[in-house]
N, C-alpha and C positions, 0 to 999 in steps of 0.2 A: 697484137692480134686478139688478146683476151677482151679488150674493150668492146668488141662487137657483140659479145654476149649480153652486154648491159645497155645497148643502144635503145633509146626510147624509154628508158626507166628513169624516173626521177624520185628523189627523196624529199620529204618535208624535213624541216629542222628537227622535229621530234624524232622522226625515223632515223635521221643521221646521228643524233645524239645517242639513241638506243643502240644503233649499230656500233658506234665507237665504244660504248661501255661493254657491249657483248664481246667485241674483238679483244679489248683489254683484258677481259676475263677468260680469254681463250675459248669462248663459246660462240660458235657461229650462229647468226640469227636464223630463225626458222625458214625465212623466205630464200635463204641461200644455202647451198650445200657447203660442206667444209672446204672443199676444193675451190669453189667460187669465192668464198669469204676471204680466203687468204691467198688468192691467186696472184696478188701483187708481190708476194714474198717468195723467194728472195728477190731483191731488187736486181733487175737485169743491168749489168754494167754498160751494155751497149744501147740501152733505151735512150730515147730522146730526152726524157725527163732527167735521167741520171747524168747524161752528157751535159745538159744545160746547167744542172746543179754544180757539176765539176768546173765548168767554165766560170760560173759565178764565184765559186770558192777561189779559183785562180786569180780573178780580178781583185777580190778582197785581200788575198795574200800579197798581190802586187801593191795595193794601197798601203797595207800594213808595213811592207818593206820600206816604204818611204816615210810614212807618218810616224812610226816609232822613233827612228833616229831624229827626225825633225822635232818631235815633242820633247825628247830628252835634251837636245841641244838648246832649244829655246824655251824650255820649261813651260809648255802649254798647259795651263790650268784653267779650263773653262768647263762649265756644266755640259755644254753641247758636245765637246770632245769626249767627256766621260760617258755620255749617252751612246755615242758612236762606238767607243771602245767596248762598252758593255754589250752592245748589240753584236759586234763582231765576235766577242767571246762566246755568246750564245750560239751564233751561227757556226763557229768552228767546233764547238763541243757537239752540236747537232750532227755535224759532218762525221765526227768520230763515232757517234752512236749509229748513224746510218751505215757505216762501214761494217758493223756487226751483222747487217741484214743484206749486204750486197754480195751476190754470187761472184765467182771468179773462174778463170780458166786454168786448168792444170793439164799439161801434156795434150793440149788441144781439145780437152773435154770440159764442158761447162759444169761446174760443181754447184749443186743446189742444196746440198745437205746443210741444214742449219748448224749442226755441231761441227762439221768440217769447215764451214765458213768462219765460225768463231775461233776455232783453233788456228786456222791459217792466218787470220788477221792478228791474233795475239802473238804469233810467232814472227810475223813480218813487220807490219806497219804500226801496230798499236803504240809502242813506246815512243816512236818518233812523232806520231800524230798527237798523242796525249801530252807529251812534253811541250809541244808547240801550241796546243789548243787550250789547255787548262790555265786559267788566269791565276797563276801562283801569286802574283803581286797583289791581287785582290783577296786571295784566301789567307795569305800569311798574317795579316793583322788580326784575323778572327782566331787564329791558332794561338796567338800570344795571350 
């Protein structure tokens, strides 16, 4: 429903870049109120965008479920496969980061508090998500 506030408004590339830098600096741009600038946060878990993202993640997980054993059994060593694997690593790590900004329901109430979202995610899914998303096989050689 919040998108109706911005109907008919367009941004040039320069304005978009300025907006991104201002949001990253936690400073809303002057043409938006603080509430409008950050109205997309937290991410609504029931939104079409989030549901679509989750579906895409599930498809990639299904692909990974079959591709990893296949590559281990047949020692797939190709640059194309490495690119796909690296892209999937980035996507899965992005999903972990997005989870820190996704609201949740507790006792039938939608929780929007950023601190509560972070604590809840850290206590529930973070270890499982991070252990399956962080590419330890790619990071281990750098640690040696």
